[in-house]
PyMOL Python script that loads the backbone (N, CA, C, O; Angstrom):
from pymol import cmd

cmd.read_pdbstr("""\
ATOM      1  N   MET A   1     -55.406 -31.791 -36.212  1.00  0.00           N
ATOM      2  CA  MET A   1     -56.454 -30.796 -35.961  1.00  0.00           C
ATOM      3  C   MET A   1     -56.022 -29.441 -36.530  1.00  0.00           C
ATOM      4  O   MET A   1     -54.857 -29.051 -36.448  1.00  0.00           O
ATOM      5  N   ARG A   2     -56.989 -28.749 -37.102  1.00  0.00           N
ATOM      6  CA  ARG A   2     -56.675 -27.436 -37.678  1.00  0.00           C
ATOM      7  C   ARG A   2     -56.352 -26.428 -36.570  1.00  0.00           C
ATOM      8  O   ARG A   2     -56.810 -26.553 -35.434  1.00  0.00           O
ATOM      9  N   ASN A   3     -55.554 -25.430 -36.937  1.00  0.00           N
ATOM     10  CA  ASN A   3     -55.320 -24.339 -35.989  1.00  0.00           C
ATOM     11  C   ASN A   3     -56.490 -23.368 -36.096  1.00  0.00           C
ATOM     12  O   ASN A   3     -56.861 -22.937 -37.188  1.00  0.00           O
ATOM     13  N   ILE A   4     -57.056 -23.038 -34.955  1.00  0.00           N
ATOM     14  CA  ILE A   4     -58.223 -22.167 -34.930  1.00  0.00           C
ATOM     15  C   ILE A   4     -57.961 -21.029 -33.963  1.00  0.00           C
ATOM     16  O   ILE A   4     -57.595 -21.249 -32.809  1.00  0.00           O
ATOM     17  N   SER A   5     -58.155 -19.801 -34.451  1.00  0.00           N
ATOM     18  CA  SER A   5     -57.935 -18.644 -33.582  1.00  0.00           C
ATOM     19  C   SER A   5     -59.031 -18.582 -32.524  1.00  0.00           C
ATOM     20  O   SER A   5     -60.118 -19.123 -32.723  1.00  0.00           O
ATOM     21  N   PRO A   6     -58.748 -17.918 -31.390  1.00  0.00           N
ATOM     22  CA  PRO A   6     -59.762 -17.793 -30.333  1.00  0.00           C
ATOM     23  C   PRO A   6     -61.072 -17.176 -30.838  1.00  0.00           C
ATOM     24  O   PRO A   6     -62.160 -17.570 -30.416  1.00  0.00           O
ATOM     25  N   GLU A   7     -60.947 -16.198 -31.752  1.00  0.00           N
ATOM     26  CA  GLU A   7     -62.152 -15.557 -32.290  1.00  0.00           C
ATOM     27  C   GLU A   7     -63.001 -16.564 -33.051  1.00  0.00           C
ATOM     28  O   GLU A   7     -64.217 -16.629 -32.874  1.00  0.00           O
ATOM     29  N   GLN A   8     -62.343 -17.350 -33.901  1.00  0.00           N
ATOM     30  CA  GLN A   8     -63.058 -18.376 -34.661  1.00  0.00           C
ATOM     31  C   GLN A   8     -63.670 -19.397 -33.714  1.00  0.00           C
ATOM     32  O   GLN A   8     -64.804 -19.841 -33.897  1.00  0.00           O
ATOM     33  N   ASN A   9     -62.899 -19.757 -32.704  1.00  0.00           N
ATOM     34  CA  ASN A   9     -63.335 -20.752 -31.739  1.00  0.00           C
ATOM     35  C   ASN A   9     -64.640 -20.329 -31.070  1.00  0.00           C
ATOM     36  O   ASN A   9     -65.579 -21.119 -30.969  1.00  0.00           O
ATOM     37  N   ILE A  10     -64.693 -19.083 -30.617  1.00  0.00           N
ATOM     38  CA  ILE A  10     -65.891 -18.547 -29.950  1.00  0.00           C
ATOM     39  C   ILE A  10     -67.071 -18.555 -30.911  1.00  0.00           C
ATOM     40  O   ILE A  10     -68.193 -18.901 -30.542  1.00  0.00           O
ATOM     41  N   PHE A  11     -66.792 -18.166 -32.152  1.00  0.00           N
ATOM     42  CA  PHE A  11     -67.851 -18.127 -33.164  1.00  0.00           C
ATOM     43  C   PHE A  11     -68.401 -19.525 -33.422  1.00  0.00           C
ATOM     44  O   PHE A  11     -69.615 -19.723 -33.467  1.00  0.00           O
ATOM     45  N   ILE A  12     -67.503 -20.491 -33.593  1.00  0.00           N
ATOM     46  CA  ILE A  12     -67.902 -21.879 -33.846  1.00  0.00           C
ATOM     47  C   ILE A  12     -68.739 -22.404 -32.681  1.00  0.00           C
ATOM     48  O   ILE A  12     -69.782 -23.024 -32.891  1.00  0.00           O
ATOM     49  N   LEU A  13     -68.284 -22.158 -31.461  1.00  0.00           N
ATOM     50  CA  LEU A  13     -69.008 -22.656 -30.282  1.00  0.00           C
ATOM     51  C   LEU A  13     -70.381 -21.999 -30.171  1.00  0.00           C
ATOM     52  O   LEU A  13     -71.361 -22.657 -29.820  1.00  0.00           O
ATOM     53  N   ALA A  14     -70.453 -20.707 -30.467  1.00  0.00           N
ATOM     54  CA  ALA A  14     -71.736 -20.002 -30.402  1.00  0.00           C
ATOM     55  C   ALA A  14     -72.708 -20.572 -31.423  1.00  0.00           C
ATOM     56  O   ALA A  14     -73.877 -20.799 -31.110  1.00  0.00           O
ATOM     57  N   CYS A  15     -72.232 -20.806 -32.644  1.00  0.00           N
ATOM     58  CA  CYS A  15     -73.080 -21.371 -33.698  1.00  0.00           C
ATOM     59  C   CYS A  15     -73.534 -22.764 -33.316  1.00  0.00           C
ATOM     60  O   CYS A  15     -74.690 -23.135 -33.520  1.00  0.00           O
ATOM     61  N   THR A  16     -72.611 -23.531 -32.760  1.00  0.00           N
ATOM     62  CA  THR A  16     -72.919 -24.907 -32.365  1.00  0.00           C
ATOM     63  C   THR A  16     -73.992 -24.910 -31.288  1.00  0.00           C
ATOM     64  O   THR A  16     -74.955 -25.673 -31.355  1.00  0.00           O
ATOM     65  N   LYS A  17     -73.812 -24.042 -30.290  1.00  0.00           N
ATOM     66  CA  LYS A  17     -74.767 -23.972 -29.186  1.00  0.00           C
ATOM     67  C   LYS A  17     -76.145 -23.577 -29.714  1.00  0.00           C
ATOM     68  O   LYS A  17     -77.163 -24.120 -29.285  1.00  0.00           O
ATOM     69  N   GLN A  18     -76.165 -22.640 -30.632  1.00  0.00           N
ATOM     70  CA  GLN A  18     -77.414 -22.175 -31.214  1.00  0.00           C
ATOM     71  C   GLN A  18     -78.133 -23.323 -31.936  1.00  0.00           C
ATOM     72  O   GLN A  18     -79.341 -23.505 -31.793  1.00  0.00           O
ATOM     73  N   ARG A  19     -77.367 -24.083 -32.707  1.00  0.00           N
ATOM     74  CA  ARG A  19     -77.942 -25.229 -33.427  1.00  0.00           C
ATOM     75  C   ARG A  19     -78.461 -26.285 -32.450  1.00  0.00           C
ATOM     76  O   ARG A  19     -79.526 -26.867 -32.656  1.00  0.00           O
ATOM     77  N   GLU A  20     -77.693 -26.522 -31.386  1.00  0.00           N
ATOM     78  CA  GLU A  20     -78.118 -27.503 -30.377  1.00  0.00           C
ATOM     79  C   GLU A  20     -79.433 -27.074 -29.744  1.00  0.00           C
ATOM     80  O   GLU A  20     -80.350 -27.882 -29.599  1.00  0.00           O
ATOM     81  N   MET A  21     -79.526 -25.800 -29.367  1.00  0.00           N
ATOM     82  CA  MET A  21     -80.734 -25.313 -28.714  1.00  0.00           C
ATOM     83  C   MET A  21     -81.935 -25.436 -29.646  1.00  0.00           C
ATOM     84  O   MET A  21     -83.017 -25.831 -29.211  1.00  0.00           O
ATOM     85  N   SER A  22     -81.757 -25.106 -30.912  1.00  0.00           N
ATOM     86  CA  SER A  22     -82.900 -25.183 -31.826  1.00  0.00           C
ATOM     87  C   SER A  22     -83.292 -26.637 -32.063  1.00  0.00           C
ATOM     88  O   SER A  22     -84.471 -26.947 -32.230  1.00  0.00           O
ATOM     89  N   ALA A  23     -82.295 -27.531 -32.078  1.00  0.00           N
ATOM     90  CA  ALA A  23     -82.598 -28.957 -32.235  1.00  0.00           C
ATOM     91  C   ALA A  23     -83.373 -29.465 -31.025  1.00  0.00           C
ATOM     92  O   ALA A  23     -84.341 -30.212 -31.171  1.00  0.00           O
ATOM     93  N   ILE A  24     -82.948 -29.060 -29.829  1.00  0.00           N
ATOM     94  CA  ILE A  24     -83.610 -29.489 -28.597  1.00  0.00           C
ATOM     95  C   ILE A  24     -85.035 -28.930 -28.553  1.00  0.00           C
ATOM     96  O   ILE A  24     -85.968 -29.625 -28.151  1.00  0.00           O
ATOM     97  N   ASN A  25     -85.191 -27.682 -28.965  1.00  0.00           N
ATOM     98  CA  ASN A  25     -86.527 -27.079 -28.966  1.00  0.00           C
ATOM     99  C   ASN A  25     -87.460 -27.812 -29.918  1.00  0.00           C
ATOM    100  O   ASN A  25     -88.605 -28.102 -29.573  1.00  0.00           O
ATOM    101  N   LYS A  26     -86.964 -28.113 -31.125  1.00  0.00           N
ATOM    102  CA  LYS A  26     -87.780 -28.850 -32.094  1.00  0.00           C
ATOM    103  C   LYS A  26     -88.157 -30.205 -31.528  1.00  0.00           C
ATOM    104  O   LYS A  26     -89.295 -30.659 -31.651  1.00  0.00           O
ATOM    105  N   PHE A  27     -87.166 -30.843 -30.901  1.00  0.00           N
ATOM    106  CA  PHE A  27     -87.365 -32.180 -30.336  1.00  0.00           C
ATOM    107  C   PHE A  27     -88.438 -32.151 -29.253  1.00  0.00           C
ATOM    108  O   PHE A  27     -89.337 -32.992 -29.253  1.00  0.00           O
ATOM    109  N   SER A  28     -88.353 -31.192 -28.328  1.00  0.00           N
ATOM    110  CA  SER A  28     -89.332 -31.160 -27.241  1.00  0.00           C
ATOM    111  C   SER A  28     -90.704 -30.762 -27.749  1.00  0.00           C
ATOM    112  O   SER A  28     -91.715 -31.246 -27.240  1.00  0.00           O
ATOM    113  N   ASN A  29     -90.756 -29.883 -28.747  1.00  0.00           N
ATOM    114  CA  ASN A  29     -92.067 -29.504 -29.284  1.00  0.00           C
ATOM    115  C   ASN A  29     -92.740 -30.700 -29.942  1.00  0.00           C
ATOM    116  O   ASN A  29     -93.953 -30.886 -29.842  1.00  0.00           O
ATOM    117  N   LYS A  30     -91.917 -31.512 -30.624  1.00  0.00           N
ATOM    118  CA  LYS A  30     -92.448 -32.661 -31.347  1.00  0.00           C
ATOM    119  C   LYS A  30     -93.094 -33.665 -30.387  1.00  0.00           C
ATOM    120  O   LYS A  30     -94.178 -34.182 -30.655  1.00  0.00           O
ATOM    121  N   PHE A  31     -92.425 -33.931 -29.280  1.00  0.00           N
ATOM    122  CA  PHE A  31     -92.897 -34.973 -28.375  1.00  0.00           C
ATOM    123  C   PHE A  31     -93.583 -34.416 -27.129  1.00  0.00           C
ATOM    124  O   PHE A  31     -94.147 -35.151 -26.319  1.00  0.00           O
ATOM    125  N   ASN A  32     -93.515 -33.107 -27.009  1.00  0.00           N
ATOM    126  CA  ASN A  32     -94.136 -32.352 -25.928  1.00  0.00           C
ATOM    127  C   ASN A  32     -94.557 -33.151 -24.689  1.00  0.00           C
ATOM    128  O   ASN A  32     -95.736 -33.164 -24.333  1.00  0.00           O
ATOM    129  N   ASN A  33     -93.611 -33.809 -24.041  1.00  0.00           N
ATOM    130  CA  ASN A  33     -93.891 -34.433 -22.750  1.00  0.00           C
ATOM    131  C   ASN A  33     -92.633 -34.458 -21.896  1.00  0.00           C
ATOM    132  O   ASN A  33     -91.554 -34.109 -22.373  1.00  0.00           O
ATOM    133  N   LYS A  34     -92.759 -34.867 -20.643  1.00  0.00           N
ATOM    134  CA  LYS A  34     -91.640 -34.814 -19.699  1.00  0.00           C
ATOM    135  C   LYS A  34     -90.457 -35.665 -20.126  1.00  0.00           C
ATOM    136  O   LYS A  34     -89.315 -35.362 -19.782  1.00  0.00           O
ATOM    137  N   ASN A  35     -90.720 -36.718 -20.866  1.00  0.00           N
ATOM    138  CA  ASN A  35     -89.641 -37.639 -21.219  1.00  0.00           C
ATOM    139  C   ASN A  35     -88.924 -37.267 -22.515  1.00  0.00           C
ATOM    140  O   ASN A  35     -88.023 -37.982 -22.953  1.00  0.00           O
ATOM    141  N   SER A  36     -89.315 -36.166 -23.121  1.00  0.00           N
ATOM    142  CA  SER A  36     -88.806 -35.863 -24.452  1.00  0.00           C
ATOM    143  C   SER A  36     -87.294 -35.623 -24.496  1.00  0.00           C
ATOM    144  O   SER A  36     -86.673 -35.800 -25.544  1.00  0.00           O
ATOM    145  N   LEU A  37     -86.694 -35.220 -23.366  1.00  0.00           N
ATOM    146  CA  LEU A  37     -85.257 -34.931 -23.398  1.00  0.00           C
ATOM    147  C   LEU A  37     -84.406 -36.071 -22.827  1.00  0.00           C
ATOM    148  O   LEU A  37     -83.216 -35.893 -22.565  1.00  0.00           O
ATOM    149  N   LYS A  38     -85.021 -37.236 -22.640  1.00  0.00           N
ATOM    150  CA  LYS A  38     -84.269 -38.369 -22.111  1.00  0.00           C
ATOM    151  C   LYS A  38     -83.159 -38.803 -23.068  1.00  0.00           C
ATOM    152  O   LYS A  38     -82.066 -39.172 -22.640  1.00  0.00           O
ATOM    153  N   CYS A  39     -83.453 -38.754 -24.366  1.00  0.00           N
ATOM    154  CA  CYS A  39     -82.454 -39.147 -25.360  1.00  0.00           C
ATOM    155  C   CYS A  39     -81.557 -37.961 -25.648  1.00  0.00           C
ATOM    156  O   CYS A  39     -82.048 -36.921 -26.088  1.00  0.00           O
ATOM    157  N   PRO A  40     -80.253 -38.082 -25.415  1.00  0.00           N
ATOM    158  CA  PRO A  40     -79.365 -36.964 -25.713  1.00  0.00           C
ATOM    159  C   PRO A  40     -79.301 -36.736 -27.215  1.00  0.00           C
ATOM    160  O   PRO A  40     -79.288 -37.683 -28.001  1.00  0.00           O
ATOM    161  N   ILE A  41     -79.261 -35.488 -27.595  1.00  0.00           N
ATOM    162  CA  ILE A  41     -79.127 -35.165 -29.014  1.00  0.00           C
ATOM    163  C   ILE A  41     -77.644 -34.973 -29.300  1.00  0.00           C
ATOM    164  O   ILE A  41     -77.046 -33.976 -28.894  1.00  0.00           O
ATOM    165  N   ARG A  42     -77.059 -35.935 -30.003  1.00  0.00           N
ATOM    166  CA  ARG A  42     -75.638 -35.858 -30.298  1.00  0.00           C
ATOM    167  C   ARG A  42     -75.466 -35.181 -31.650  1.00  0.00           C
ATOM    168  O   ARG A  42     -75.644 -35.793 -32.703  1.00  0.00           O
ATOM    169  N   GLN A  43     -75.122 -33.921 -31.590  1.00  0.00           N
ATOM    170  CA  GLN A  43     -74.996 -33.129 -32.806  1.00  0.00           C
ATOM    171  C   GLN A  43     -73.775 -32.227 -32.663  1.00  0.00           C
ATOM    172  O   GLN A  43     -73.569 -31.611 -31.618  1.00  0.00           O
ATOM    173  N   ASN A  44     -72.981 -32.155 -33.698  1.00  0.00           N
ATOM    174  CA  ASN A  44     -71.830 -31.248 -33.737  1.00  0.00           C
ATOM    175  C   ASN A  44     -70.827 -31.522 -32.627  1.00  0.00           C
ATOM    176  O   ASN A  44     -70.168 -30.597 -32.153  1.00  0.00           O
ATOM    177  N   ILE A  45     -70.701 -32.774 -32.206  1.00  0.00           N
ATOM    178  CA  ILE A  45     -69.781 -33.122 -31.128  1.00  0.00           C
ATOM    179  C   ILE A  45     -68.346 -32.849 -31.560  1.00  0.00           C
ATOM    180  O   ILE A  45     -67.520 -32.403 -30.764  1.00  0.00           O
ATOM    181  N   ASP A  46     -68.058 -33.123 -32.840  1.00  0.00           N
ATOM    182  CA  ASP A  46     -66.701 -32.910 -33.346  1.00  0.00           C
ATOM    183  C   ASP A  46     -66.296 -31.448 -33.246  1.00  0.00           C
ATOM    184  O   ASP A  46     -65.135 -31.148 -32.965  1.00  0.00           O
ATOM    185  N   ILE A  47     -67.239 -30.531 -33.472  1.00  0.00           N
ATOM    186  CA  ILE A  47     -66.930 -29.100 -33.384  1.00  0.00           C
ATOM    187  C   ILE A  47     -66.685 -28.713 -31.931  1.00  0.00           C
ATOM    188  O   ILE A  47     -65.760 -27.953 -31.642  1.00  0.00           O
ATOM    189  N   VAL A  48     -67.495 -29.221 -31.022  1.00  0.00           N
ATOM    190  CA  VAL A  48     -67.358 -28.876 -29.608  1.00  0.00           C
ATOM    191  C   VAL A  48     -66.008 -29.345 -29.062  1.00  0.00           C
ATOM    192  O   VAL A  48     -65.409 -28.687 -28.211  1.00  0.00           O
ATOM    193  N   SER A  49     -65.535 -30.500 -29.565  1.00  0.00           N
ATOM    194  CA  SER A  49     -64.288 -31.046 -29.036  1.00  0.00           C
ATOM    195  C   SER A  49     -63.062 -30.199 -29.379  1.00  0.00           C
ATOM    196  O   SER A  49     -61.977 -30.425 -28.843  1.00  0.00           O
ATOM    197  N   ILE A  50     -63.237 -29.227 -30.271  1.00  0.00           N
ATOM    198  CA  ILE A  50     -62.134 -28.321 -30.632  1.00  0.00           C
ATOM    199  C   ILE A  50     -61.836 -27.350 -29.484  1.00  0.00           C
ATOM    200  O   ILE A  50     -60.750 -26.777 -29.407  1.00  0.00           O
ATOM    201  N   LYS A  51     -62.815 -27.177 -28.601  1.00  0.00           N
ATOM    202  CA  LYS A  51     -62.764 -26.148 -27.552  1.00  0.00           C
ATOM    203  C   LYS A  51     -61.420 -26.055 -26.838  1.00  0.00           C
ATOM    204  O   LYS A  51     -60.836 -24.975 -26.750  1.00  0.00           O
ATOM    205  N   LYS A  52     -60.933 -27.175 -26.332  1.00  0.00           N
ATOM    206  CA  LYS A  52     -59.652 -27.158 -25.611  1.00  0.00           C
ATOM    207  C   LYS A  52     -58.647 -28.069 -26.296  1.00  0.00           C
ATOM    208  O   LYS A  52     -58.987 -29.169 -26.731  1.00  0.00           O
ATOM    209  N   ASP A  53     -57.412 -27.605 -26.388  1.00  0.00           N
ATOM    210  CA  ASP A  53     -56.373 -28.445 -27.006  1.00  0.00           C
ATOM    211  C   ASP A  53     -55.666 -29.262 -25.942  1.00  0.00           C
ATOM    212  O   ASP A  53     -54.759 -30.033 -26.257  1.00  0.00           O
TER     213      ASP A  53
END
""", "prot")
cmd.dss("prot")
cmd.show_as("cartoon", "prot")
cmd.util.cbc("prot")
cmd.orient("prot")
């Protein structure tokens, strides 16, 4: 695993979270019903796993 400074780490996590939220929003708008979030959106999991060593 690459060495990542805390500053980079925070930036990566913020970007990842932002992408996840926009993906979830697009997903719910597309299917616009109560069941739309039943399927987890697995995106950028590899980046999130960098969080803790």
